[in-house]
N, CA, C and O of each residue as an XYZ file, in Angstrom:
388
protein
N      10.676     31.429    -70.082
C       9.491     31.514    -69.246
C       8.793     30.153    -69.230
O       8.591     29.544    -70.280
N       8.426     29.679    -68.039
C       7.733     28.397    -67.952
C       6.255     28.506    -68.307
O       5.644     29.568    -68.185
N       5.708     27.405    -68.741
C       4.292     27.300    -69.086
C       3.544     26.760    -67.876
O       3.911     25.717    -67.335
N       2.500     27.457    -67.448
C       1.702     27.048    -66.290
C       0.316     26.634    -66.750
O      -0.217     27.172    -67.720
N      -0.265     25.663    -66.035
C      -1.622     25.191    -66.310
C      -2.565     25.706    -65.227
O      -2.247     25.683    -64.038
N      -3.727     26.169    -65.665
C      -4.775     26.636    -64.766
C      -6.066     25.922    -65.153
O      -6.286     25.645    -66.332
N      -6.932     25.619    -64.167
C      -8.207     24.952    -64.450
C      -9.354     25.835    -63.967
O      -9.373     26.288    -62.823
N     -10.307     26.067    -64.867
C     -11.475     26.883    -64.504
C     -12.537     25.983    -63.869
O     -12.420     24.760    -63.945
N     -13.560     26.554    -63.251
C     -14.608     25.742    -62.599
C     -15.358     24.824    -63.569
O     -15.921     23.816    -63.142
N     -15.376     25.152    -64.865
C     -16.039     24.294    -65.853
C     -15.184     23.106    -66.266
O     -15.662     22.226    -66.982
N     -13.919     23.064    -65.827
C     -13.037     21.950    -66.154
C     -12.091     22.223    -67.313
O     -11.288     21.359    -67.666
N     -12.169     23.395    -67.905
C     -11.263     23.737    -69.002
C      -9.861     23.995    -68.453
O      -9.702     24.599    -67.392
N      -8.855     23.535    -69.179
C      -7.469     23.782    -68.793
C      -6.942     24.942    -69.624
O      -7.006     24.924    -70.853
N      -6.419     25.952    -68.932
C      -5.880     27.149    -69.578
C      -4.372     27.138    -69.372
O      -3.899     26.990    -68.245
N      -3.618     27.293    -70.450
C      -2.166     27.345    -70.363
C      -1.711     28.782    -70.561
O      -2.232     29.493    -71.420
N      -0.732     29.209    -69.761
C      -0.236     30.580    -69.862
C       1.230     30.620    -69.471
O       1.674     29.885    -68.589
N       1.982     31.499    -70.147
C       3.393     31.712    -69.839
C       3.524     32.884    -68.875
O       2.940     33.946    -69.092
N       4.296     32.684    -67.812
C       4.593     33.743    -66.855
C       6.031     33.572    -66.384
O       6.552     32.458    -66.354
N       6.663     34.669    -66.019
C       7.948     34.574    -65.341
C       7.683     33.980    -63.964
O       6.588     34.124    -63.422
N       8.682     33.315    -63.403
C       8.474     32.646    -62.125
C       8.107     33.627    -61.013
O       7.353     33.280    -60.104
N       8.637     34.851    -61.081
C       8.334     35.838    -60.050
C       6.949     36.451    -60.242
O       6.397     37.016    -59.298
N       6.378     36.354    -61.438
C       5.117     37.032    -61.747
C       3.928     36.090    -61.885
O       2.855     36.531    -62.298
N       4.077     34.812    -61.557
C       2.982     33.855    -61.741
C       1.858     34.147    -60.741
O       2.088     34.142    -59.532
N       0.646     34.400    -61.241
C      -0.487     34.640    -60.335
C      -1.093     33.312    -59.875
O      -0.825     32.262    -60.460
N      -1.913     33.371    -58.820
C      -2.614     32.177    -58.346
C      -3.811     31.842    -59.226
O      -4.191     30.677    -59.346
N      -4.405     32.858    -59.839
C      -5.551     32.646    -60.726
C      -5.401     33.508    -61.970
O      -4.754     34.556    -61.943
N      -6.010     33.051    -63.063
C      -6.098     33.833    -64.298
C      -7.544     33.769    -64.775
O      -8.306     32.903    -64.344
N      -7.914     34.667    -65.644
C      -9.265     34.685    -66.193
C      -9.360     33.672    -67.333
O      -8.544     33.691    -68.254
N     -10.337     32.809    -67.271
C     -10.543     31.794    -68.304
C     -11.084     32.465    -69.565
O     -12.062     33.208    -69.483
N     -10.469     32.222    -70.742
C     -10.976     32.839    -71.965
C     -12.297     32.227    -72.442
O     -12.985     32.842    -73.257
N     -12.670     31.047    -71.964
C     -13.890     30.378    -72.412
C     -15.124     30.854    -71.633
O     -16.160     31.167    -72.221
N     -14.993     30.904    -70.282
C     -16.165     31.249    -69.478
C     -16.024     32.587    -68.756
O     -17.024     33.120    -68.275
N     -14.818     33.148    -68.663
C     -14.610     34.437    -68.027
C     -14.445     34.376    -66.511
O     -14.261     35.412    -65.872
N     -14.507     33.170    -65.922
C     -14.335     33.051    -64.472
C     -12.862     32.803    -64.142
O     -12.037     32.600    -65.033
N     -12.553     32.823    -62.852
C     -11.165     32.625    -62.427
C     -10.773     31.158    -62.548
O     -11.494     30.269    -62.094
N      -9.623     30.922    -63.165
C      -9.052     29.585    -63.265
C      -7.897     29.496    -62.274
O      -7.029     30.369    -62.250
N      -7.883     28.430    -61.447
C      -6.868     28.280    -60.406
C      -5.671     27.502    -60.940
O      -5.777     26.729    -61.893
N      -4.534     27.730    -60.298
C      -3.290     27.101    -60.696
C      -3.322     25.604    -60.389
O      -3.752     25.203    -59.308
N      -2.866     24.770    -61.339
C      -2.746     23.336    -61.125
C      -1.326     23.026    -60.669
O      -0.366     23.579    -61.206
N      -1.189     22.155    -59.693
C       0.134     21.737    -59.238
C       0.616     20.646    -60.188
O      -0.093     19.664    -60.409
N       1.821     20.804    -60.755
C       2.297     19.818    -61.722
C       2.708     18.519    -61.039
O       3.117     18.516    -59.878
N       2.595     17.428    -61.767
C       3.076     16.138    -61.280
C       4.581     16.083    -61.488
O       5.071     16.254    -62.604
N       5.300     15.845    -60.414
C       6.759     15.831    -60.493
C       7.230     14.407    -60.267
O       6.754     13.727    -59.358
N       8.162     13.956    -61.089
C       8.701     12.616    -60.935
C       9.866     12.421    -61.880
O      10.311     13.369    -62.526
N      10.366     11.196    -61.966
C      11.470     10.937    -62.897
C      11.057     11.274    -64.319
O       9.992     10.859    -64.776
N      11.891     12.018    -65.014
C      11.504     12.536    -66.312
C      11.793     11.582    -67.462
O      11.131     11.654    -68.498
N      12.757     10.700    -67.304
C      13.099      9.801    -68.412
C      12.737      8.376    -68.024
O      13.063      7.907    -66.934
N      12.070      7.711    -68.924
C      11.560      6.381    -68.636
C      12.666      5.367    -68.376
O      12.498      4.501    -67.518
N      13.775      5.442    -69.076
C      14.835      4.458    -68.916
C      15.966      4.956    -68.024
O      17.065      4.401    -68.059
N      15.723      5.976    -67.238
C      16.763      6.496    -66.369
C      16.988      5.559    -65.185
O      16.155      4.697    -64.902
N      18.098      5.728    -64.506
C      18.376      4.890    -63.340
C      17.363      5.146    -62.236
O      17.004      4.224    -61.503
N      16.895      6.392    -62.105
C      15.870      6.689    -61.096
C      14.586      5.922    -61.384
O      13.956      5.401    -60.464
N      14.198      5.850    -62.635
C      12.966      5.150    -62.996
C      13.116      3.649    -62.754
O      12.162      2.999    -62.327
N      14.301      3.086    -63.021
C      14.522      1.662    -62.760
C      14.414      1.369    -61.270
O      13.883      0.328    -60.885
N      14.910      2.271    -60.425
C      14.822      2.081    -58.986
C      13.362      2.142    -58.534
O      12.934      1.339    -57.706
N      12.609      3.080    -59.070
C      11.191      3.195    -58.720
C      10.441      1.944    -59.153
O       9.620      1.425    -58.397
N      10.712      1.452    -60.360
C      10.049      0.239    -60.839
C      10.412     -0.971    -59.990
O       9.551     -1.802    -59.702
N      11.678     -1.082    -59.584
C      12.098     -2.208    -58.758
C      11.432     -2.152    -57.387
O      11.058     -3.186    -56.835
N      11.283     -0.951    -56.837
C      10.624     -0.814    -55.537
C       9.139     -1.173    -55.639
O       8.588     -1.800    -54.734
N       8.495     -0.777    -56.734
C       7.079     -1.107    -56.909
C       6.884     -2.613    -57.105
O       5.906     -3.186    -56.625
N       7.820     -3.246    -57.810
C       7.687     -4.667    -58.096
C       7.795     -5.504    -56.831
O       7.170     -6.560    -56.742
N       8.573     -5.057    -55.852
C       8.759     -5.835    -54.632
C       7.953     -5.305    -53.454
O       8.165     -5.739    -52.322
N       7.043     -4.386    -53.693
C       6.279     -3.801    -52.594
C       5.354     -4.823    -51.943
O       5.256     -4.862    -50.717
N       4.681     -5.642    -52.725
C       3.738     -6.617    -52.175
C       4.400     -7.937    -51.815
O       4.049     -8.554    -50.809
N       5.359     -8.379    -52.632
C       6.031     -9.646    -52.388
C       7.540     -9.434    -52.479
O       8.114     -9.546    -53.562
N       8.185     -9.130    -51.355
C       9.626     -8.909    -51.409
C      10.365    -10.199    -51.740
O       9.892    -11.296    -51.442
N      11.521    -10.050    -52.355
C      12.330    -11.202    -52.722
C      12.898    -11.888    -51.487
O      13.082    -11.256    -50.447
N      13.174    -13.182    -51.606
C      13.725    -13.958    -50.514
C      15.232    -13.778    -50.500
O      15.880    -13.848    -51.544
N      15.797    -13.543    -49.307
C      17.238    -13.362    -49.162
C      17.869    -14.718    -48.917
O      17.501    -15.412    -47.969
N      18.825    -15.106    -49.768
C      19.494    -16.390    -49.622
C      20.840    -16.273    -48.931
O      21.328    -17.249    -48.361
N      21.448    -15.092    -48.971
C      22.740    -14.910    -48.323
C      22.871    -13.461    -47.893
O      22.143    -12.589    -48.366
N      23.798    -13.221    -46.999
C      24.036    -11.873    -46.523
C      24.979    -11.188    -47.500
O      26.044    -11.719    -47.816
N      24.595    -10.026    -47.974
C      25.411     -9.305    -48.939
C      26.651     -8.748    -48.260
O      26.602     -8.322    -47.106
N      27.769     -8.755    -48.988
C      28.995     -8.168    -48.486
C      29.841     -9.092    -47.649
O      30.881     -8.670    -47.145
N      29.442    -10.329    -47.479
C      30.237    -11.266    -46.681
C      31.349    -11.830    -47.546
O      31.119    -12.235    -48.685
N      32.547    -11.854    -47.001
C      33.696    -12.396    -47.719
C      33.984    -13.791    -47.198
O      33.835    -14.062    -46.006
N      34.391    -14.663    -48.084
C      34.719    -16.025    -47.668
C      36.150    -16.105    -47.147
O      36.479    -17.019    -46.390
N      37.002    -15.166    -47.539
C      38.382    -15.174    -47.054
C      38.532    -14.157    -45.942
O      37.799    -13.171    -45.872
N      39.490    -14.416    -45.080
C      39.729    -13.500    -43.970
C      40.502    -12.289    -44.472
O      41.448    -12.426    -45.247
N      40.104    -11.127    -44.037
C      40.733     -9.890    -44.479
C      42.039     -9.677    -43.734
O      42.127     -9.875    -42.522
N      43.048     -9.269    -44.486
C      44.350     -8.986    -43.900
C      44.328     -7.611    -43.258
O      43.769     -6.677    -43.833
N      44.932     -7.459    -42.060
C      44.948     -6.139    -41.439
C      45.813     -5.170    -42.233
O      46.782     -5.566    -42.880
N      45.446     -3.899    -42.173
C      46.191     -2.857    -42.875
C      47.473     -2.563    -42.104
O      47.465     -2.420    -40.881
N      48.568     -2.476    -42.845
C      49.857     -2.211    -42.214
C      49.906     -0.766    -41.719
O      49.433      0.146    -42.397
N      50.480     -0.566    -40.538
C      50.624      0.766    -39.973
C      52.061      1.207    -40.175
O      52.995      0.482    -39.831
N      52.234      2.371    -40.722
C      53.571      2.888    -40.967
C      54.086      3.616    -39.731
O      53.321      4.252    -39.006
N      55.364      3.515    -39.507
C      56.002      4.211    -38.387
C      56.910      5.333    -38.888
O      57.661      5.916    -38.106
N      56.849      5.635    -40.158
C      57.673      6.690    -40.736
C      57.206      8.033    -40.175
O      56.022      8.352    -40.287
N      58.099      8.836    -39.572
C      57.678     10.123    -39.001
C      57.189     11.110    -40.049
O      56.403     12.001    -39.727
N      57.632     10.976    -41.289
C      57.160     11.880    -42.339
C      55.689     11.604    -42.672
O      54.956     12.517    -43.053
N      55.265     10.364    -42.530
C      53.871     10.027    -42.822
C      52.932     10.584    -41.768
O      51.756     10.809    -42.055
N      53.422     10.814    -40.553
C      52.579     11.347    -39.494
C      52.196     12.807    -39.745
O      51.237     13.304    -39.156
N      52.943     13.497    -40.621
C      52.645     14.892    -40.930
C      51.569     15.027    -42.018
O      51.045     16.119    -42.242
N      51.251     13.940    -42.676
C      50.238     13.991    -43.734
C      48.862     14.183    -43.120
O      48.608     13.720    -42.008
N      47.961     14.868    -43.844
C      46.613     15.054    -43.306
C      45.859     13.729    -43.243
O      46.006     12.870    -44.113
N      45.058     13.583    -42.206
C      44.267     12.363    -42.044
C      42.893     12.548    -42.712
O      42.336     13.646    -42.729
N      42.377     11.464    -43.249
C      41.053     11.584    -43.908
C      39.938     11.815    -42.926
O      38.780     11.936    -43.325
């Protein structure tokens, strides 16, 4: 069962366990007795050193001052050789990608 956070009008945070199908929109605050509303959780990358977090950090770092591009990525200095085409009739029966 997941733990849900609710906030009452006085600012108190109430934590409660509910099944996902049974989670109410409000619960009664044990401190003041008024209805506490459900808080929406902050969702984001969960591990600080994960690849997702590195991508987010890199995007934030270049948001104001993007890096200067010195060359076009993926350009080859040598000319690419054409792919040989087979004329074998047995190869024509193979499935194409």
